[in-house]
C-alpha positions as CSV (number, residue, x, y, z in Angstrom):
1,M,34.9,-54.0,-10.4
2,K,36.6,-54.9,-7.2
3,V,34.5,-56.7,-4.6
4,G,35.6,-57.6,-1.1
5,V,33.7,-60.5,0.5
6,L,33.5,-59.9,4.3
7,Y,33.0,-63.0,6.3
8,G,33.9,-64.8,9.6
9,G,33.1,-62.5,12.5
10,D,32.7,-63.6,16.1
11,S,29.0,-64.2,16.5
12,P,27.4,-67.6,17.2
13,E,26.9,-67.9,13.5
14,R,30.6,-67.6,12.7
15,E,30.9,-71.2,11.4
16,V,28.1,-70.5,8.9
17,S,29.8,-67.3,7.7
18,L,33.0,-69.2,7.2
19,K,31.2,-71.4,4.7
20,S,29.3,-68.5,3.1
21,G,32.4,-66.4,2.4
22,P,34.2,-68.9,0.2
23,A,31.0,-69.8,-1.6
24,V,30.2,-66.2,-2.4
25,T,33.9,-65.6,-3.4
26,A,33.8,-68.5,-5.9
27,A,30.5,-67.4,-7.4
28,M,31.6,-63.8,-7.7
29,E,34.7,-64.9,-9.6
30,E,32.4,-66.9,-11.9
31,A,30.4,-63.7,-12.5
32,G,33.5,-61.9,-13.6
33,F,34.3,-59.7,-10.6
34,D,37.7,-58.9,-9.2
35,V,37.1,-60.6,-5.9
36,H,39.1,-60.2,-2.6
37,P,38.2,-62.5,0.3
38,L,38.2,-60.4,3.5
39,P,38.1,-62.8,6.5
40,V,37.7,-61.0,9.8
41,G,37.5,-62.0,13.5
42,G,36.3,-59.1,15.6
43,A,35.0,-55.6,14.6
44,R,38.6,-54.2,15.0
45,D,39.5,-56.2,11.9
46,V,37.0,-54.2,9.9
47,L,38.4,-51.0,11.2
48,A,41.9,-52.2,10.3
49,L,40.6,-52.9,6.7
50,L,39.3,-49.3,6.4
51,E,42.4,-47.8,7.9
52,G,44.4,-50.0,5.5
53,G,42.8,-48.3,2.6
54,W,40.0,-50.6,1.4
55,R,37.6,-48.4,-0.6
56,E,35.8,-50.8,-2.8
57,F,32.5,-52.6,-2.7
58,V,31.9,-54.8,0.3
59,F,29.7,-58.0,0.0
60,V,28.5,-58.7,3.5
61,A,28.7,-62.5,4.1
62,L,28.7,-62.1,7.9
63,H,25.8,-63.5,9.8
64,G,24.5,-62.5,13.2
65,G,26.0,-60.1,15.7
66,W,27.5,-56.8,14.7
67,G,27.8,-58.0,11.1
68,E,24.0,-58.2,10.6
69,D,22.4,-56.1,13.2
70,G,23.1,-52.7,11.6
71,R,26.4,-51.8,13.3
72,L,28.6,-52.8,10.4
73,Q,26.2,-51.2,7.9
74,A,26.3,-47.9,9.9
75,L,30.1,-48.0,9.9
76,L,30.3,-48.6,6.1
77,D,27.8,-45.8,5.5
78,M,29.9,-43.4,7.5
79,A,33.0,-44.5,5.6
80,G,31.2,-43.9,2.3
81,L,31.6,-47.5,1.1
82,P,29.0,-49.3,-0.9
83,Y,27.9,-52.7,0.4
84,S,25.4,-55.4,-0.2
85,G,21.9,-55.6,1.2
86,S,19.9,-53.4,3.6
87,G,20.9,-50.3,5.5
88,P,21.5,-50.1,9.3
89,A,17.9,-49.4,10.4
90,A,16.4,-52.4,8.5
91,C,19.2,-54.7,9.7
92,F,18.6,-53.7,13.3
93,A,14.9,-54.2,13.0
94,A,15.2,-57.6,11.4
95,M,17.8,-58.8,13.9
96,D,15.8,-57.8,16.9
97,K,12.8,-60.1,16.9
98,E,10.9,-58.0,19.5
99,V,11.2,-55.0,17.2
100,S,10.3,-56.9,14.0
101,R,7.3,-58.6,15.6
102,A,6.0,-55.2,16.8
103,L,6.3,-53.8,13.3
104,F,4.6,-56.8,11.8
105,R,1.7,-56.6,14.2
106,E,1.3,-52.9,13.5
107,R,0.9,-53.7,9.8
108,N,-1.4,-56.7,10.3
109,I,1.3,-59.2,9.1
110,P,0.6,-62.5,10.8
111,V,3.0,-63.6,13.5
112,A,2.7,-66.3,16.2
113,P,1.2,-65.2,19.5
114,G,4.0,-64.6,22.0
115,L,5.7,-62.6,24.6
116,V,9.2,-61.2,25.5
117,C,11.3,-61.9,28.5
118,T,13.9,-59.1,29.0
119,G,16.9,-58.8,31.2
120,A,16.6,-60.5,34.5
121,M,12.8,-61.0,34.1
122,S,11.9,-64.5,35.3
123,L,8.9,-66.6,34.6
124,S,7.1,-65.4,37.7
125,A,3.5,-65.9,38.5
126,E,2.2,-63.3,36.1
127,R,4.4,-64.6,33.4
128,N,3.3,-68.2,34.1
129,E,-0.3,-67.1,33.4
130,E,0.7,-65.7,30.1
131,T,2.7,-68.7,29.1
132,E,-0.2,-71.0,30.1
133,K,-2.4,-69.2,27.6
134,L,0.2,-69.7,25.0
135,F,0.5,-73.4,25.9
136,A,-3.3,-73.6,25.6
137,L,-3.2,-72.4,22.0
138,S,-0.8,-75.0,20.6
139,G,0.4,-77.3,23.4
140,R,4.1,-76.4,22.6
141,L,6.1,-73.2,22.7
142,V,9.1,-72.0,20.8
143,V,11.8,-70.3,22.8
144,K,14.5,-68.3,21.0
145,P,17.1,-65.5,21.6
146,A,15.8,-62.2,20.2
147,G,18.9,-61.5,18.3
148,C,20.2,-64.7,16.8
149,G,19.6,-66.6,13.6
150,S,20.5,-70.1,12.2
151,T,18.3,-71.7,14.9
152,V,21.0,-70.9,17.4
153,G,19.7,-71.2,21.0
154,I,16.2,-72.3,19.9
155,S,14.1,-74.9,21.9
156,I,10.7,-76.3,21.5
157,V,9.1,-77.2,24.9
158,N,5.8,-78.7,26.1
159,D,5.8,-78.0,29.8
160,G,6.7,-75.3,32.3
161,E,9.8,-76.9,33.7
162,S,11.3,-77.3,30.2
163,L,10.3,-73.7,29.4
164,V,12.4,-72.4,32.3
165,R,15.5,-74.4,31.1
166,A,14.9,-73.2,27.5
167,V,14.8,-69.6,28.6
168,E,18.0,-70.0,30.5
169,A,19.6,-71.7,27.4
170,A,18.5,-68.9,25.1
171,R,19.9,-66.2,27.5
172,K,23.4,-67.5,26.8
173,Y,23.0,-65.8,23.4
174,D,20.8,-62.8,24.2
175,R,19.5,-61.1,27.4
176,K,16.1,-60.8,25.6
177,V,14.2,-64.0,24.8
178,I,11.1,-64.5,22.6
179,I,8.5,-67.1,23.6
180,E,5.9,-68.0,21.0
181,S,3.2,-70.5,20.4
182,Y,4.4,-73.3,18.1
183,I,2.7,-73.1,14.7
184,D,2.1,-76.7,13.5
185,G,2.5,-76.7,9.7
186,R,5.0,-76.5,6.8
187,E,8.3,-74.7,6.9
188,L,8.7,-72.2,4.0
189,T,11.0,-69.5,3.0
190,V,10.8,-66.7,0.4
191,T,13.7,-64.8,-1.1
192,V,12.8,-61.2,-2.0
193,L,14.7,-59.2,-4.6
194,D,14.3,-55.4,-4.3
195,E,15.6,-53.9,-7.5
196,K,14.7,-50.3,-8.5
197,D,11.9,-50.2,-6.0
198,H,10.3,-53.3,-7.6
199,L,9.9,-56.3,-5.3
200,T,10.1,-59.8,-6.8
201,A,9.6,-63.0,-4.9
202,L,11.7,-65.9,-6.1
203,P,10.0,-69.4,-6.0
204,V,8.9,-70.4,-2.5
205,V,11.1,-73.1,-1.0
206,E,9.7,-75.7,1.4
207,I,12.0,-77.3,4.0
208,V,11.4,-80.8,5.1
209,P,13.7,-81.5,8.1
210,P,14.2,-85.1,9.2
211,E,12.5,-84.8,12.5
212,G,10.0,-82.0,12.0
213,F,12.3,-79.3,13.5
214,Y,14.7,-77.4,11.3
215,T,17.7,-77.5,13.7
216,Y,21.2,-76.1,13.2
217,E,22.4,-79.6,12.2
218,A,19.4,-80.1,9.8
219,K,20.3,-76.8,8.2
220,Y,24.0,-77.1,7.6
221,T,24.5,-80.9,7.2
222,P,24.4,-81.7,3.5
223,G,21.6,-84.2,2.9
224,A,20.1,-83.9,6.4
225,S,17.0,-82.1,5.1
226,R,14.9,-82.3,2.0
227,Y,14.1,-79.1,0.0
228,V,11.2,-78.6,-2.5
229,A,11.7,-75.7,-4.8
230,P,9.3,-74.5,-5.9
231,A,7.1,-75.7,-3.0
232,A,4.0,-77.6,-3.9
233,L,1.3,-75.0,-2.9
234,T,-2.1,-74.2,-4.2
235,V,-2.4,-70.8,-6.0
236,R,-4.2,-69.4,-2.9
237,E,-1.5,-70.7,-0.5
238,E,1.3,-69.3,-2.7
239,D,-0.4,-65.9,-3.1
240,A,-0.8,-65.7,0.7
241,V,2.8,-66.7,1.5
242,V,4.3,-64.4,-1.1
243,A,2.1,-61.5,0.0
244,A,3.2,-62.0,3.7
245,A,6.8,-62.2,2.7
246,L,6.7,-59.0,0.6
247,A,4.8,-57.2,3.3
248,A,7.4,-58.3,5.9
249,H,10.3,-57.0,3.7
250,R,8.5,-53.7,3.3
251,A,7.6,-53.4,7.0
252,L,11.2,-53.4,8.0
253,D,12.2,-51.2,5.1
254,C,14.7,-53.8,3.8
255,G,16.6,-53.1,0.6
256,V,18.1,-55.1,-2.3
257,Y,17.3,-58.6,-1.0
258,S,16.1,-60.5,2.0
259,R,15.0,-64.0,3.0
260,V,11.7,-64.3,4.8
261,D,11.0,-67.4,6.9
262,L,7.4,-68.5,7.5
263,R,5.2,-71.4,8.7
264,L,2.0,-72.4,6.8
265,D,-0.6,-73.8,9.1
266,G,-3.1,-76.6,8.2
267,D,-5.7,-74.0,7.1
268,G,-3.3,-72.4,4.5
269,R,-2.6,-69.4,6.6
270,P,1.1,-68.1,6.7
271,C,2.8,-66.9,9.8
272,V,6.0,-64.8,9.5
273,L,8.9,-66.1,11.7
274,E,11.7,-63.7,10.8
275,V,13.4,-61.7,8.1
276,N,17.1,-62.3,7.3
277,T,19.0,-59.3,5.8
278,A,22.3,-61.3,5.3
279,P,21.1,-64.8,4.8
280,G,23.3,-67.8,4.6
281,M,25.1,-68.5,1.3
282,T,26.5,-72.0,1.9
283,E,26.1,-75.0,-0.3
284,T,23.0,-76.0,1.6
285,S,21.6,-72.5,1.9
286,L,18.1,-71.5,0.8
287,V,18.7,-68.4,-1.2
288,P,20.8,-70.2,-3.9
289,K,18.1,-72.9,-4.0
290,A,15.4,-70.3,-4.7
291,A,17.5,-68.7,-7.4
292,Q,18.1,-72.1,-9.0
293,A,14.3,-72.7,-9.0
294,A,13.9,-69.4,-10.8
295,G,16.5,-70.3,-13.5
296,L,19.2,-68.1,-12.0
297,S,22.7,-69.3,-11.3
298,F,24.3,-68.3,-8.0
299,A,26.7,-66.1,-9.9
300,E,23.8,-64.3,-11.7
301,L,22.0,-63.8,-8.5
302,L,25.0,-62.2,-6.8
303,A,25.6,-60.0,-9.8
304,R,22.0,-58.7,-9.5
305,I,22.5,-58.1,-5.7
306,V,25.6,-56.1,-6.4
307,R,23.9,-54.0,-9.1
308,A,20.9,-53.3,-6.9
309,S,23.1,-52.5,-3.9
310,L,25.0,-49.9,-6.0
311,E,21.7,-48.4,-7.1
312,R,20.6,-48.2,-3.5
313,F,23.9,-46.7,-2.4
């Protein structure tokens, strides 16, 4: 069947997508699909593709922005085109960390204590009192844009002055900023496959960055970070991590596949950081590493994603 691989875009994660697109294209060809790379800049390029007569399956290898927050998925739904991954509502909920955190808390899925700064809201006296409570919990805070991935715009701070600067930096990417207590522990990720309403967790992957913080450079520079797949966990720890990942996938009503990022504290308790509905697919990306640990080639994984997507559609 024909598969168009949509990649590029104009979000802060464009550079990642420009690597994911060719990687997915090559693996799709290996899997036997009739693959057509569909590089795009802005959303108008997608409209031009539809107006130009593209009516085949679309594999979404866009990250961030309108390519992952549900707008592209809503457009493809209205056009009647099948595409990979979750639908519009799940993509929106996963991309907006304020929304996903609220849904996780409602379902008793563990998240880091935190607060949201919206719009022109400053760290005024009442906000300072809240942030001081967060500082008291962990000594450090994580500041991140509500609607970005790939560690774009994220800072770790340990004092009020740095916090103000970090909020200003995060607001370059999103008017809404999340401030959370830093969870000291291990960085883990779980790829969830959702096939015929049956959820399967691929082996847990542990990320060991060079300096303790999984920065953009640590993610996408080959050899910069070490990965352990499957992660060296006790049975109890693995069960807890997988249960939290599956619960997070369900809470956002994701479909087909997702990647759930977590921290595991010193007491073996997982904390969900975020859910990715269109995770990176580069040579250093985590989903292909999880598949490999499960005995699946990248090509086999993508074929399963296409089949499950068609079934969902």
